[in-house]
C-alpha positions in Angstrom: -31.9 86.9 -15.6 -34.4 87.3 -18.4 -34.2 86.6 -22.1 -36.1 87.5 -25.3 -36.5 84.9 -27.9 -37.4 85.0 -31.4 -40.0 82.6 -32.8 -37.7 80.6 -34.8 -35.2 79.6 -32.1 -36.1 76.0 -32.0 -38.6 73.5 -33.2 -42.1 75.0 -32.5 -40.3 77.8 -30.2 -40.0 75.3 -27.4 -36.5 76.0 -25.8 -37.1 79.4 -24.4 -38.0 78.6 -20.7 -35.0 76.3 -20.3 -32.3 79.0 -20.6 -32.1 79.9 -16.8 -28.6 80.1 -15.4 -27.3 79.1 -12.0 -25.6 81.4 -9.4 -22.3 80.7 -11.0 -23.4 81.7 -14.4 -23.3 78.3 -15.8 -26.1 76.0 -16.9 -26.8 73.0 -14.8 -26.5 69.7 -16.5 -30.2 69.0 -16.1 -31.2 72.4 -17.7 -28.9 71.8 -20.7 -30.4 68.3 -21.2 -33.9 69.8 -20.9 -33.3 72.7 -23.2 -31.8 70.3 -25.8 -34.5 67.7 -25.4 -36.8 70.3 -26.9 -35.4 69.6 -30.3 -36.3 65.9 -29.9 -39.8 66.6 -29.2 -41.1 66.7 -32.9 -39.7 63.2 -33.4 -41.1 61.7 -30.2 -43.0 59.0 -32.1 -39.8 57.6 -33.5 -38.1 58.0 -30.3 -41.1 56.0 -28.8 -40.6 53.2 -31.2 -36.8 53.4 -30.6 -37.7 53.0 -26.8 -39.8 49.9 -27.5 -37.0 48.2 -29.5 -34.6 49.1 -26.6 -37.0 47.5 -24.1 -37.1 44.3 -26.4 -33.3 44.4 -26.8 -33.1 44.5 -22.9 -35.4 41.6 -22.5 -33.6 39.4 -25.2 -30.2 40.3 -23.5 -31.6 39.2 -20.1 -33.3 36.1 -21.4 -30.4 34.6 -23.3 -28.1 33.4 -20.3 -31.2 32.2 -18.3 -32.1 29.9 -21.3 -28.6 28.7 -21.4 -28.9 27.8 -17.6 -32.2 25.9 -18.3 -30.6 24.1 -21.2 -27.6 22.9 -19.1 -29.4 21.9 -15.9 -32.7 20.5 -17.4 -31.7 18.9 -20.6 -28.0 18.4 -21.1 -27.6 17.1 -17.6 -30.7 14.8 -18.0 -29.5 13.6 -21.6 -32.7 14.9 -23.0 -31.9 15.5 -26.8 -35.2 16.5 -27.9 -35.5 19.2 -25.3 -32.0 20.2 -26.1 -33.0 20.6 -29.7 -35.9 22.8 -28.8 -34.0 24.9 -26.4 -31.3 25.4 -29.1 -33.9 26.7 -31.5 -35.4 28.9 -28.8 -31.8 30.3 -28.0 -31.3 30.8 -31.7 -34.7 32.7 -32.2 -33.6 34.8 -29.1 -30.4 35.9 -30.9 -32.3 36.5 -34.0 -34.7 38.6 -32.1 -31.9 40.4 -30.4 -30.2 41.3 -33.9 -33.4 42.5 -35.6 -34.5 44.7 -32.5 -30.9 46.1 -32.2 -31.0 46.9 -35.9 -34.3 48.6 -35.7 -33.3 50.6 -32.7 -30.0 51.8 -34.3 -31.9 52.8 -37.5 -34.5 55.0 -35.7 -31.7 56.5 -33.5 -29.6 57.3 -36.5 -32.5 58.9 -38.4 -33.5 60.9 -35.6 -30.0 61.8 -34.9 -29.6 63.4 -38.3 -32.7 65.2 -38.1 -32.1 66.7 -34.6 -28.5 67.7 -35.8 -30.0 69.6 -38.7 -32.6 71.2 -36.7 -30.3 72.5 -34.0 -28.1 74.0 -36.6 -31.1 75.6 -38.4 -32.2 77.1 -35.0 -28.7 78.4 -34.5 -28.7 80.0 -37.9 -32.1 81.5 -37.5 -31.1 82.9 -34.3 -27.9 84.3 -35.7 -29.8 86.1 -38.2 -32.1 87.5 -35.5 -29.2 88.9 -33.4 -28.3 92.4 -33.9 -25.1 93.6 -35.6 -23.6 94.4 -32.1 -23.3 90.6 -31.4 -21.5 90.0 -34.7 -19.4 93.1 -34.1 -17.9 91.7 -30.9 -17.8 87.9 -31.7 -15.2 86.3 -34.0 -16.7 84.4 -37.0 -14.7 81.3 -36.3 -16.1 81.1 -32.7 -19.6 81.2 -34.0 -18.8 78.6 -36.8 -17.4 76.3 -33.9 -20.7 76.6 -32.0 -22.8 75.8 -34.9 -20.6 72.8 -36.2 -18.4 71.4 -33.5 -20.5 72.1 -30.3 -23.7 70.8 -32.0 -22.1 67.7 -33.2 -20.7 66.7 -29.7 -24.2 67.0 -28.1 -26.0 65.1 -30.9 -25.1 61.7 -29.7 -26.1 62.4 -26.2 -29.4 63.6 -27.3 -30.5 60.5 -29.2 -28.4 57.3 -28.8 -26.8 58.3 -25.5 -30.2 58.9 -23.7 -31.6 55.7 -25.0 -28.6 53.7 -24.2 -28.5 55.3 -20.7 -32.0 53.9 -20.0 -31.4 50.5 -21.7 -28.1 49.9 -19.8 -29.7 51.0 -16.6 -32.6 48.6 -17.2 -30.1 45.6 -18.1 -28.1 46.3 -14.8 -31.4 46.3 -12.7 -32.5 43.0 -14.4 -29.1 41.3 -14.0 -28.9 42.3 -10.3 -32.5 40.9 -9.6 -31.7 37.6 -11.7 -28.4 37.0 -10.1 -29.7 37.5 -6.5 -32.7 35.0 -7.5 -30.1 32.3 -8.7 -27.4 32.7 -6.1 -27.5 35.6 -3.4 -24.0 34.6 -2.1 -22.4 34.9 -5.7 -24.2 38.1 -6.5 -22.8 39.6 -3.2 -19.3 38.4 -4.1 -19.6 40.0 -7.6 -20.8 43.3 -6.1 -17.9 43.7 -3.8 -16.1 45.6 -6.7 -19.1 48.2 -7.0 -17.8 50.5 -4.2 -14.2 50.6 -6.0 -16.2 51.6 -9.2 -18.2 54.3 -7.3 -15.0 55.9 -6.1 -13.3 55.8 -9.6 -16.5 57.3 -11.1 -16.5 60.1 -8.4 -12.9 60.9 -8.9 -13.4 61.0 -12.7 -16.7 63.2 -12.5 -14.9 65.8 -10.3 -12.3 66.5 -13.0 -14.2 65.6 -16.2 -16.6 68.5 -16.4 -14.1 71.3 -16.3 -11.6 69.3 -18.6 -14.2 68.9 -21.3 -15.5 72.5 -20.9 -11.9 73.6 -21.6 -11.8 71.4 -24.8 -14.9 73.3 -26.2 -13.4 76.7 -25.5 -10.0 75.6 -27.0 -11.6 74.3 -30.2 -13.6 77.4 -30.8 -10.4 79.4 -30.3 -8.7 77.1 -32.9 -11.5 77.6 -35.4 -11.6 81.3 -34.8 -7.9 81.6 -35.3 -8.1 79.4 -38.5 -11.0 81.5 -40.0 -9.2 84.8 -39.3 -6.0 83.6 -40.9 -7.7 82.3 -44.1 -9.7 85.5 -44.5 -6.5 87.4 -44.0 -4.3 85.3 -46.3 -3.6 88.1 -48.8 -2.3 90.4 -46.1 -0.3 87.6 -44.4 1.4 86.9 -47.8 1.7 90.5 -48.8 3.6 91.2 -45.6 5.5 87.8 -45.6 4.3 87.0 -42.2 3.8 83.3 -42.9 6.4 82.1 -40.2 4.9 84.4 -37.5 1.3 83.4 -38.3 2.2 79.7 -38.3 3.9 80.2 -34.9 0.7 82.0 -33.6 -1.5 79.1 -35.1 0.8 76.4 -33.4 0.3 77.9 -30.0 -3.4 77.8 -30.4 -3.3 74.3 -31.9 -1.1 73.1 -29.0 -3.3 74.7 -26.5 -6.3 72.8 -28.3 -4.3 69.5 -28.3 -3.2 69.8 -24.7 -6.8 70.4 -23.6 -8.0 67.4 -25.4 -5.1 65.3 -24.2 -6.0 66.1 -20.6 -9.5 65.3 -21.1 -8.8 62.1 -22.9 -6.2 61.2 -20.2 -9.1 60.9 -17.6 -11.0 58.8 -20.1 -8.0 56.6 -20.7 -7.6 56.0 -17.0 -11.2 55.6 -16.1 -12.5 53.2 -18.8 -9.7 50.7 -18.3 -10.1 51.0 -14.5 -13.9 49.9 -14.9 -12.8 47.2 -17.3 -10.2 46.0 -14.8 -12.7 45.8 -12.0 -15.0 43.9 -14.3 -12.3 41.3 -14.9 -11.6 41.1 -11.1 -15.4 40.5 -10.5 -15.2 37.7 -13.2 -12.3 36.1 -11.3 -14.0 36.2 -8.1 -17.0 34.4 -9.5 -15.1 31.9 -11.3 -13.1 30.9 -8.2 -16.0 30.9 -5.6 -18.5 29.6 -8.2 -16.3 26.8 -9.2 -15.9 25.8 -5.5 -19.7 26.0 -5.1 -20.2 23.7 -8.2 -17.8 21.3 -6.8 -19.6 21.3 -3.5 -22.9 21.0 -5.4 -24.1 24.1 -3.7 -25.2 25.5 -7.1 -25.6 23.7 -10.4 -23.3 23.9 -13.5 -26.0 25.8 -15.4 -26.3 28.6 -12.7 -22.5 28.8 -12.8 -22.3 29.2 -16.6 -25.3 31.7 -16.4 -23.6 33.5 -13.8 -20.6 34.0 -15.7 -22.6 35.3 -18.7 -24.5 37.7 -16.4 -21.2 38.8 -14.8 -19.8 39.7 -18.2 -23.2 41.4 -19.3 -23.2 43.3 -16.0 -19.9 45.1 -16.6 -20.6 45.7 -20.3 -23.4 48.3 -19.5 -21.4 49.8 -16.8 -18.6 50.2 -19.3 -21.1 51.6 -21.8 -22.4 53.9 -19.1 -18.9 55.0 -18.4 -18.6 56.0 -22.1 -21.8 57.7 -22.1 -20.8 59.5 -18.9 -17.7 60.7 -20.8 -19.7 61.7 -23.8 -22.1 63.5 -21.3 -19.3 65.6 -19.9 -18.2 66.7 -23.4 -21.8 67.3 -24.4 -22.5 69.3 -21.3 -19.7 71.6 -22.3 -20.9 71.8 -25.7 -24.7 72.2 -24.7 -23.6 75.2 -22.5 -22.2 77.1 -25.4 -25.0 76.3 -27.8 -27.8 77.3 -25.1 -25.6 80.4 -24.3 -25.8 81.4 -28.1 -29.5 80.5 -28.5 -30.3 82.5 -25.2 -28.4 85.5 -26.4 -31.0 88.1 -26.6 -30.8 90.6 -29.6 -30.2 94.1 -28.7 -32.7 95.3 -31.3 -36.0 93.6 -31.0 -39.5 94.3 -32.4 -42.1 95.5 -29.8 -45.0 93.1 -29.1 -47.3 95.7 -30.6 -45.1 96.6 -33.6 -46.9 97.6 -36.7 -45.9 97.0 -40.3 -44.3 99.9 -41.9 -46.5 101.5 -44.5 -45.1 102.5 -48.0 -42.4 104.9 -47.3 -42.3 108.4 -48.9 -38.7 109.0 -47.8 -38.8 111.7 -45.0 -36.1 110.9 -42.6 -35.7 112.7 -39.3 -33.1 112.3 -36.5 -34.3 114.1 -33.3 -31.8 114.7 -30.6 -30.1 111.4 -31.2 -27.3 110.2 -28.9 -25.8 106.9 -29.1 -23.0 104.6 -27.7 -22.4 101.0 -28.7 -22.4 99.6 -25.1 -23.2 100.9 -21.6 -19.6 101.0 -20.7 -18.3 102.6 -24.0 -18.0 106.3 -24.9 -20.8 108.2 -26.5 -20.5 108.3 -30.2 -23.1 110.7 -31.2 -24.2 113.8 -29.1 -27.7 115.2 -29.7 -27.7 114.9 -33.4 -30.8 116.6 -35.2 -31.0 116.1 -39.0 -34.2 116.5 -41.3 -34.0 114.8 -44.8 -36.9 115.5 -47.1 -38.1 112.8 -49.6 -35.9 112.6 -52.6 -33.1 114.5 -51.1 -29.5 113.4 -51.3 -27.6 114.1 -47.9 -24.0 113.5 -47.9 -22.2 112.7 -44.5 -18.6 113.8 -44.5 -15.9 114.2 -41.9 -12.9 112.6 -40.2 -12.6 108.9 -39.6 -14.4 107.9 -36.4 -16.6 111.1 -36.4 -19.7 109.0 -36.5 -20.8 109.0 -40.2 -21.3 105.3 -40.5 -23.2 105.3 -37.2 -25.7 107.7 -38.4 -26.3 105.8 -41.5 -26.7 102.5 -39.5 -29.3 104.1 -37.2 -31.7 104.9 -39.9 -32.6 101.3 -40.9 -32.4 100.4 -37.3 -29.4 98.2 -37.3 -28.8 99.7 -33.7 -31.1 101.4 -31.4 -30.5 104.9 -30.4 -29.3 105.5 -26.8 -31.5 108.7 -26.6 -33.7 110.6 -28.8 -35.5 109.1 -31.8 -35.1 108.1 -35.5 -38.3 108.7 -37.6 -39.3 107.8 -41.2 -42.2 109.6 -42.5 -42.9 110.8 -38.9 -43.0 107.0 -37.5 -40.4 106.2 -34.9 -38.6 103.1 -36.5 -38.8 101.4 -32.9 -42.6 101.4 -33.5 -42.5 99.1 -36.6 -41.1 95.7 -37.4 -37.5 95.6 -38.7 -38.5 93.5 -41.7 -41.2 95.9 -43.0 -38.8 98.7 -42.5 -35.7 97.3 -44.1 -37.7 95.8 -47.1 -37.9 99.5 -48.2 -34.3 100.1 -48.0 -31.4 99.8 -50.3 -27.7 99.4 -49.1 -24.6 99.7 -51.1 -21.6 99.0 -48.8 -18.1 100.2 -49.1 -16.8 96.8 -49.1 -19.1 94.9 -51.7 -20.0 91.5 -50.5 -21.1 88.8 -53.0 -22.5 85.5 -52.1 -21.6 82.1 -53.6 -23.9 81.5 -56.6 -24.5 83.0 -59.9 -24.4 86.7 -60.8 -28.1 86.8 -61.4 -28.7 85.3 -58.1 -26.6 88.0 -56.3 -28.5 90.8 -58.1 -31.6 89.0 -57.3 -30.7 88.8 -53.5 -33.3 91.2 -52.1 -36.0 90.1 -54.7 -35.6 86.3 -55.4 -38.6 86.0 -57.4 -37.4 88.7 -60.0 -37.5 87.6 -63.7 -34.2 87.8 -65.7 -35.6 90.8 -67.5 -35.7 92.7 -64.5 -32.3 91.6 -63.4 -30.9 92.8 -66.7 -32.7 96.1 -66.4 -31.2 96.6 -62.9 -27.8 95.8 -64.2 -28.0 98.1 -67.1 -29.1 101.0 -64.5 -26.0 100.0 -62.6 -23.5 100.0 -65.7 -22.9 96.4 -65.0 -24.6 94.9 -68.0 -21.8 95.3 -70.4 -19.1 93.5 -68.4 -21.6 90.8 -67.4 -22.5 90.2 -71.0 -18.9 90.0 -71.9 -18.3 86.9 -69.4 -18.5 83.4 -70.9 -21.6 82.4 -69.0 -23.0 85.9 -68.8 -25.5 86.2 -65.9 -25.1 82.5 -64.9 -21.3 83.1 -64.1 -20.6 81.7 -60.7 -19.0 83.8 -58.1 -15.8 82.2 -56.6 -14.9 82.3 -53.0 -14.2 85.9 -52.0 -15.5 87.0 -55.4 -12.1 86.4 -56.8 -13.3 86.2 -60.4 -14.6 89.7 -60.5 -12.8 93.1 -59.8 -13.6 95.4 -56.8 -15.2 97.8 -59.2 -17.3 95.1 -60.7 -18.4 93.9 -57.3 -19.6 97.5 -56.5 -21.5 97.6 -59.8 -23.2 94.4 -59.0 -24.1 95.7 -55.4 -25.7 98.8 -57.0 -27.6 96.6 -59.4 -28.7 94.5 -56.3 -30.0 97.6 -54.6 -31.8 99.0 -57.9 -33.6 95.6 -58.3 -35.6 96.2 -55.0 -36.5 99.6 -55.9 -36.1 101.1 -52.4 -37.3 104.4 -51.3 -34.5 105.1 -49.0 -30.8 104.4 -50.1 -27.7 104.1 -47.8 -24.6 104.5 -50.0 -21.2 104.1 -48.4 -19.3 105.4 -51.4 -16.8 103.0 -52.8 -14.9 104.7 -55.5 -11.7 105.2 -53.4 -10.1 102.0 -54.2 -10.9 101.7 -58.1 -9.4 103.3 -61.2 -10.6 106.4 -62.9 -12.7 104.7 -65.5 -14.5 102.4 -63.1 -14.9 105.5 -60.8 -16.9 107.3 -63.4 -19.0 104.2 -64.2 -19.8 103.7 -60.4 -20.5 107.3 -60.0 -22.9 107.3 -62.8 -24.7 104.2 -61.6 -25.1 105.7 -58.1 -26.5 109.0 -59.7 -29.0 106.8 -61.6 -29.8 104.9 -58.5 -30.4 108.0 -56.3 -32.8 109.7 -58.8 -36.1 110.1 -57.2 -35.1 108.5 -54.0 -34.0 109.8 -50.7 -30.3 108.9 -50.3 -27.8 109.0 -47.5 -24.2 109.0 -48.8 -21.1 108.4 -46.6 -18.6 110.3 -48.7 -14.9 109.6 -48.8 -14.1 111.5 -51.9 -15.5 114.8 -51.3 -15.4 115.5 -55.2 -18.1 112.9 -55.7 -20.8 114.6 -53.5 -20.5 118.4 -54.8 -23.9 117.9 -56.3 -25.4 116.7 -53.0 -28.5 118.6 -51.9 -27.1 118.8 -48.3 -23.7 118.0 -47.0 -23.3 117.5 -43.3 -19.9 117.6 -41.8 -19.7 115.2 -38.9 -17.0 115.9 -36.3 -16.7 114.4 -32.7 -20.3 113.0 -32.9 -22.0 116.1 -33.9 -23.0 117.9 -37.1 -20.5 120.7 -37.2 -21.4 122.1 -40.4 -24.3 121.7 -42.8 -25.1 123.2 -46.3 -24.5 122.8 -50.0 -21.0 122.5 -51.4 -20.9 126.1 -52.3 -22.1 127.2 -48.9 -19.5 125.1 -47.0 -16.7 126.2 -49.2 -17.7 129.9 -48.7 -17.8 129.3 -44.8 -14.0 128.5 -44.6 -14.6 125.9 -41.9 -13.6 122.2 -41.6 -15.3 121.0 -44.9 -13.2 123.5 -46.9 -10.0 122.3 -45.3 -11.0 118.8 -46.0 -11.8 119.5 -49.6 -8.8 121.6 -50.4 -6.6 119.0 -48.7 -8.0 116.3 -51.2 -7.7 118.5 -54.1 -4.1 119.4 -53.2 -3.4 115.6 -53.1 -5.0 114.9 -56.4 
């Protein structure tokens, strides 16, 4: 399987080659780790210093029990107080070194952890913006949010602290084994009698853990998705008094998430105490046989004390490795989801030799265009041919689902045609970069969307450097200046969540002002006067007329009375242009347009 990648997918574009899938369609653990390690690469110097600190921590950890052994056997037993004092100071210095190096290691890992966390989320956001609208059409918003927030968080500890701890704990284990065999091979062998039991416990745990933690990532994504959907639809829920039904639905998703996490944690709750119990068992074995060896003078008391310390330290890293293994299983499941998202290729991509779109004059041509949203789905448009000359206003009308919005979305290349071509000024839109093309478009959607921030910032959205004077001029053209000026904070008024502090009509006027400020050559207008009062409708229509003057405009018309003055009206039916002409021409034809127009007029 091959993928296309956008340049900003990861730090320095580093992760593209690690996204290969296994035969079962799932990422292998090694590939997940390699793919995510690319995000640590920019901070390799700090990670190198953290590794040095880790090695020092390992050395101090291994040295301390041995110094205690030397102190007991060489100085306490011999009654050498001067030597005892010197050893006490040396042991204190060792503990101080352990404290300082541990602190340095934790600081560097914590700093790197936060940077990596931010980088992964930034890479995901960049990639989400590069993905085509088709991806966002088929993906629940809450699931995407869960990928960016929850799945990234769960892999972060593994990428930074987990990997360093894994190396450090492994070195401590190896060092302890070597030292214990050097001091007493018999006691060492007795201590390691529990290791086969640990291996069995680890095998049983690992056989079940990966699937369990993968399910937890799936369930939490479903939970966040359901929550986001319910919050977005709160007005509808309350309007239809469906609180109890929605609560019951959410409880089902919530319980499924809880049960998945309980099942995963149950494995950990069994596994970790099992390891701890085996460590206590090994300590008891050493205490019994070591005590007898001291009594028979086979080993010294110092060796016995040091051995007890090493046994305790031997099972601490094993317990820590067990914890890391648990974290790894959760991180692998989260990492799979993150890399799956990062390796989702956009449906619409620039050619490698794509050119910058020159200044647009506004000639739009659809040449035998056919389109379907997916290979398995039905064809929405069938051999549509349409020619729009610069400065012309073309209205698209027709029944719901006829293909009006699809035609409008193909012109700025939100989707690629299945067959045929869309050309601007004679240039196929697939031959130029998407950014250079869309910079010369203006869009006024039917459902006006405003971002958090001030009114001025929303108008500036497509031209962030625009001075306030230009913002005001655009607002005046859009008939929005008067209502903005009447607000207590004027253009600095902050837009609330969901733009709750401005009406639907006012939002639409702001969207028109936003389009006017970028001075586009081609306008896509999804008429939005159906949900506003008559006075606001007049303001919006006047603003749209001002905006369309001298520009090529494609208008998706819902109220046919608003497009009587369009240069050309195209009646879309079943994915084809069934009728085409001026308002007067189409009324005279006594076809579908006349039926639609008279039907609306009769209702009014």
